[in-house]
C-alpha positions as CSV (number, residue, x, y, z in Angstrom):
1,M,62.8,-26.8,-33.8
2,P,60.7,-29.9,-33.1
3,Y,60.4,-32.5,-35.8
4,S,57.0,-33.2,-37.3
5,S,58.0,-36.4,-39.0
6,I,60.9,-38.9,-39.1
7,S,61.8,-37.7,-42.6
8,E,63.0,-34.4,-41.1
9,L,65.4,-36.1,-38.6
10,P,69.1,-35.6,-39.1
11,E,70.8,-38.0,-41.6
12,S,72.8,-39.5,-38.8
13,V,69.6,-40.8,-37.3
14,R,67.6,-41.6,-40.5
15,D,70.5,-43.5,-42.2
16,N,71.6,-45.5,-39.1
17,V,68.7,-46.6,-36.9
18,P,65.6,-48.7,-37.6
19,K,62.3,-46.9,-38.2
20,H,61.0,-47.7,-34.7
21,A,64.2,-46.2,-33.2
22,Q,63.6,-43.1,-35.4
23,E,60.2,-42.7,-34.0
24,I,61.5,-43.0,-30.4
25,Y,64.1,-40.4,-31.3
26,R,61.6,-38.0,-32.7
27,E,59.2,-38.3,-29.7
28,A,62.1,-37.9,-27.1
29,Y,63.6,-34.9,-29.0
30,N,60.3,-33.1,-29.2
31,S,59.5,-33.8,-25.5
32,A,62.9,-32.5,-24.5
33,W,62.7,-29.5,-26.8
34,D,59.6,-28.4,-24.7
35,Q,61.0,-29.5,-21.3
36,Y,64.3,-27.8,-21.6
37,A,63.1,-24.4,-23.1
38,D,64.5,-22.5,-20.0
39,A,68.3,-22.4,-20.0
40,D,68.2,-22.9,-16.2
41,D,66.8,-26.4,-16.7
42,R,69.8,-27.5,-18.8
43,R,73.2,-28.7,-17.6
44,G,76.2,-26.4,-18.2
45,D,76.0,-24.1,-21.2
46,A,74.3,-26.8,-23.5
47,S,71.9,-25.3,-26.1
48,R,68.3,-26.3,-26.2
49,E,68.9,-28.2,-29.4
50,E,72.1,-30.1,-28.1
51,T,70.2,-31.0,-24.9
52,A,67.2,-32.3,-27.0
53,H,69.5,-34.4,-29.2
54,K,71.3,-36.0,-26.1
55,V,68.0,-36.9,-24.5
56,A,66.8,-38.4,-27.8
57,W,69.9,-40.5,-28.3
58,S,69.6,-41.7,-24.7
59,A,66.0,-42.8,-25.3
60,V,67.0,-44.8,-28.3
61,K,69.8,-46.4,-26.4
62,E,67.3,-47.7,-23.8
63,K,65.7,-49.9,-26.5
64,Y,68.5,-50.4,-29.0
65,A,72.1,-51.2,-29.1
66,K,74.8,-51.0,-31.8
67,G,75.9,-54.5,-32.7
68,D,79.3,-55.9,-33.6
69,D,78.1,-55.6,-37.2
70,G,77.8,-51.8,-36.8
71,K,74.0,-51.8,-37.1
72,W,71.4,-50.9,-34.4
73,H,69.4,-53.8,-33.1
74,A,66.5,-54.0,-30.6
75,K,67.7,-55.1,-27.1
């Protein structure tokens, strides 16, 4: 279930990361959703959705880090 806009992202993303990070998350999630459609392409028994969320968070963490203040900041 790809996301057509950042307003559709899970609350855990919308409420915690900056808008640019949300855009990164959406693009990475949608790309991973397509890339890992075949279960043979995923690790272990992870679902397509679980894999896409993991990929999306990894993409966000390449550009953003959670600071000591508990907020996400650009690296």
